[in-house]
N, C-alpha and C positions, 0 to 999 in steps of 0.2 A: 439457584444462582441467578442474579439479575445480570443479563448481558448488556454491556454498554458499548457504544461506539467509541473507539480509541482515538478521540480527536486530539489527543496530545501528541500523536505520531506526526512527525513533520511531513507535510506534503512532498511527495517525491521520494521519500524513504521507502525501503523495501517493505516494511510492515504496512505503511499507508497504502502503497500500490496493491499489496496483497489483499488488504481489506476492501479496497475498491473493486477489485476483480470479484471477490466473493459476494459483495453486496449487489453488484450489477448482474451477475450471471449464474450464481450457483442455484438459486431458486428456479431459474428458467431451465436448468439442466436436471431438474428433479431432486435437487438438494444434496447431490453427491457428485464428486469428481475424483478421478484417479490421481494419485500422487504425481505420476509422470505427466499427465495433462496439465496439472496446476503448475508444475515446474516449467513446462514448455511454454505456457502462456506468459509467464513472467520473463522468460528468455526473449520474447518479442519486445519486452520493455528494457532489454539490455541488463537484466538482473541475472547474475550467475546462479547456478543451481544451489550451491552451498549457502548463499545468502537467503535464497527463497526458503530452504529447509529451516534455517534459523528463525526466519519470520513466522513460518508455520508453527513452530514450537511456541512462539509468543502468543499467537492468536488462539492456540489451543488452551494455554494457561488463562487467557481472558474469557474462556467459555464460549467462543464462537464456533469452533469446530470440534468434532470428535472423530478419532480414527476408526476405520472399519473397512474391511476388504469386501469386494464383490467380484464374483467369478474369478477368484484367485488373484485379483489385482488390488494392491494396496491403495487406499484412498481416504477421503475425508467427507464426512457428512455435516450439514448444519445441525447444530443443537436445536431441538424444538423450541426452546425458550429464546432463541436468537431471531425467530421469524418476526415477532412483534417489534423488536428493535429495528430490524431492517425495513419493515413497513413504515415505521415512523420516519426513518431516514429518507425513504422515497418521497414522502410528503414534504419533508423539509427541502430536499435537494432539488426536486423537479416541480414543486408547486409552492414555491416560496410566496408568502403573503405579506402585504404591506397595509398599514393602517391608513385610513382617511382621517381628516381632521376631526370629524364628529364621531368616530368610532369609540366604543367603550374601552376602558382600561381595567386591569386587575391588580389589586393590592394584596400582598401576601404578608400577613403578620404571624409571627411564631414566637413561642416562649419555650426554651429548653434549659433545664437546670444545668449547673456546672458539671455534675457528674455525667452529663450527656454532651459534653463539649465536642467530642469526636463526631457525634451526629450533627452538631451545629456546623462543624467544618464541612462535612459531607454535603449537607443541605445547601450551604452557600456555594460550594463548588458546583453542585448540580444545577442550581438556579442560574448561576452565571453561565453555565454550559449550554443552556437553552435560550440565552439572550435576555435574561431579566436584569434590571438595573437596581442599584442599591440606594434607597432613600435614607435608610439608617441600618445598622447591623441587624436588626430584627424586623425591618419593614422593607419589602422588595416590591418592584413594580414591573409590569409587562403589558403588552397588548392583551386584551381579553381573549383573543383566539388562542393564546397559549395556556389558558387556565386549565385545560384538560391535561396538558403535559405536567403542569405544576402538581395537580392532584395525583398523577401517576407517581411522581417522585416522592411525594409525602407517603403514599401507600407503600412504595417499595422500601422506604426507610423505616416504616412502621411508626410514623409520628403524625399521622393524620389528625389525631385528637389534640395535638399541640399547636395546630395552625388554623387560622381563619382566613378565608379568601373573600375579598370585597370586590364586587363589580361596580365600577364608578364611572362617572363622566370625566371630562377633561379636568385634570388636577388644577386647583387654584393655589398659586404660590405667591410669595412676596416678590415682586419684580416680574420678569419675563419668564414664561415656561420654557422657552428655548434655552435660557441660561441654566435652569434647574436640570433639564434633560442632559446638558453637557456635564453636569456634576454626577448624575445618576449612572451615566454610561461613559466609558472611555472612548469617545468618538474619534479622537486623534488616532488611537491604535487601530480602531475598526476601519477608519478611512485608509490607513496604510495597508491593511490586509486586502481591502478592495483594490488598491492600486497594484499590489503585488499580483493579484489574480488577473487584473487587466493585462499586465505585462506578460504573464505566463500564457494566457489564452490567446493574446495577439500573436505571440511567437508560434503557437501551435497552428493557428489559422493561416499565417503568412509563410511559414517555412516551406521550402520546396519539397517535393516527394523524397522520401528516404532512399537508401540503397536497396531496400527490399523490392524485388520484382512483383510482389504480391500486393495489389492495392488494398485488399482486405486487411492484410497485416498492418499496412500503413494507417488505415482508418482506425483499427483497433488501438494502435499505439497512441495516436493523436487523441482519440476520444477518451481512452482510459486515463491518460495523463491530464487531460482537461477536467474530467470529473474529479480527479484527485486534487487538483489545484482548487477547484471550486467548493468541494464538499464541506469544509469546515465553516464557510461563510454563512450559509443559511441558519446555522446554529448560533453563531456569535452575533449576527445582525438580526434584531427582533422585527425589523420592518417598521420603523417609526414613521410618523407622518412627515411628509416632505417639508411642511412649513416649520417643523422643529429641528430641521437639519441644516448644516451649512449650505450656502448657495451652490458651492462647487462640489457637492457630495458625489462621490464616484460610484455609488451603488447601482444606479441605473445603467451605467456603461458596462460594468462587470456582468450584470444580469443579461444585458443584450448580447454580449460576446459569448456567454455560456449558451444562450439559446441558439445562436448561430452555429456554434460548434456542434451542438446536439443535432440540429437540423442537417448538417453536412455529413456527420460521421456515425451517428448512433445506429442507424439501420445496418450499414455495412459492417460495423464492428460486431453487432449481434450475429449477423450471418457468418462472419469469420469464425467466431467462437463456436457456434453451433456446428459448423462444418468441420472444424478442427477436432473437436472432442468426439463427434460422431465417427469421423474417419479413424481416429486413434482407437476408439473402442472396438470398431469392427476389425482392426488389424492387430489387436492386442496379442492374440494367441500366436501370430506369426512373428511378432517382435520380441516376445518373451521366451527366453531360452533358459534351461535349467542352469542355475548358478549365477545368472546375471543379476545385478542389483534390482532391475526392473521386475524380475519374477519373484522376489522375496517379499512376503507380506509386510515385513517390518523395515523395508528398505529406506523409508523416509522417516523412521521413528527414532533415529539415533540422536537427534537433538531434543527430543521430547522428554 
């Protein structure tokens, strides 16, 4: 199974918040977390336990988690084939790249017969999902630094022999390249997504401290929600050269706000998660009593 990031989940939804928690912290916790700790972390984001369990069932079906008990505690482990997807996500989310005017481009040409139209649909959806633009239905374009991700998609779909990638200099079009770029990518929608991120990140940075007396919990909630707001953008935005974008392009502002949020809260958020999970693991035997939902290995599997 190829594990994909569920970018169709709406930022702020329970499923999206859960995937953000998993992507940020589960590898750092050794790839496994108890059901109770996962539910408790989402409770710090004001998500009820029942909704968290429903979201867990969804990400299990998507191939991200697999259930498994440790030391009598029900929990979930990352599927081994999810590690690569999360590593790619790290590079996108925390090391987003942008083209300079002289940087190379990549053209993706493919031919798939009518009997493989479902694969055509999947390929176009996947290319769009990593920020490629549409020159024509069978010719797509992206910055050359995305060529490796394009190759991965072709390999995963089993259609590498049906496609050819061209590394090229700045495209030559009739008229201005800026106008062609505006046709190849939906820049209006992308700009609106940046403006939404700016509003969300600004609110998280400017909001007064919450009701929680624990500053670590407050940092966790702010940072987690901020990453969740930002996470889809580095996939949708390919990082086009600034001279081909509108003069009022909001991408630089949203990027700067995310960097500020990370600088303020990432370290404290990590410390809070590590301390919470370690503390809970150490006291698990004292909190688990026979017959309680927390002591049953299948306690969080009812929605699966």
